[in-house]
LUMDO-951667 format. One record per residue: z, y, x of N, C-alpha, C in turn. Coordinates in steps of 0.2 Angstrom, whole numbers, plus 5000, padded with zeros to 4 digits. Layout:
<lozas>
ZYXZYXZYX
...
</lozas>
This chain:
<lozas>
486351035276486751105278487451095274
487951095277488651115275488851155272
489151165265489451235264490251225262
490451265264491151275263491251305257
491751255251491851275245492551295243
493051245245493951275243493951285237
493851235232493751265225494151195222
494751215217494851165213494351125208
494251065207493751035203494150975198
493750965194493950915190493650845192
494050805193493950715196494150675191
493550635187493750575184493750515189
494350475189494550415194494750375192
494850325193495250265192495450225200
495950185199496350155205495850085204
495750075211495350005213495649975219
495749925218496149895224496749935227
497049955224497650005224497650055228
496950105227496650155231496350185225
496450265225496050295221495350305222
494950295216494250295218493950345213
493650395215493350465209492650425208
492450455203491950415198491350475197
491850525195491250595192491750665194
491350695197491650765199491350825195
491650855192491350915188491650995193
491051005194491251075199490651145195
490751205194490451235193489851225184
490451185180490051155172489651105175
489451085181488951035183489350965184
489150915181489450845183489050825189
489450785194489050745200489250685199
488950615196489150555196489250515204
489750505205490150475213489550405214
489250395219488950335220489150285224
489650325228490150285234490550325237
491150295238491650315244491250305250
491250355256490950355262491550345267
491950395265492650395270493050405267
493750405270494450415266494950415272
495150485273495750505276496350505274
496750455275497550445272497850495275
498550505271498950565273499250535280
499350575285499550575291500350545291
500850555286501450545286501650525279
502250485278502450465270502450515266
502750565270502650645267502350685266
501750675268501250705266500950685261
500750705257500350665250499650685249
499250715254498550735253498050685257
497550675252497050615256496550655256
496050655260495250675259494850615259
494450635254493950575252493350605254
492850575257492050605257491850545252
491450565247490850535242490150555243
489850515241489050515241488950525233
488650585232488550595223487950605222
487550605216486950595213486550665217
485850655217485450705223485650705230
485950645232486050625240486450685243
486950715239487450765239488050725244
488450745250488950735251489650765249
490050755246490750805244491250775249
491550835252492350815255492750825248
493250795245493650815241494350785244
494950835241495350825243495850805238
496350765240496650735232497550745235
497750795230498550785231498950735226
499150695230499550645226500150665223
500350705225501250735223500850785215
500450835215500150865211499650835206
499350775208498750755205498250795204
498150835210497650875208497050865216
496350895211495850875217495650955219
495350955226494851025228494250975231
493751025230493251015235493151065241
493151025246493351075252492451095254
492051035255491351045258490851015253
490351025253489751005249489151005256
488750945256488150945260487750945256
487250965256486550975253486050935258
485550885255485050835258484550895262
484350895268483950955270483250925268
482850975267482251005264481750975270
481250945267480750905272480050945271
</lozas>
């Protein structure tokens, strides 16, 4: 199940091979450790500085993050919870 969020979040990230790599996402006072980058959508033009990054985080959640290169700010667009079995 995917939930729309569209909120600012704090992200600890590093640069790896010239690309920004999220390591830890803090949302609503809870830390989510990034286990890996699933997908990355680069800006469509050189003037557009917003990149969308999908990460896999602890507890098998998938987060869709947006990074604004100009302001160095992050937004959590959506979060997908694992389906209950």
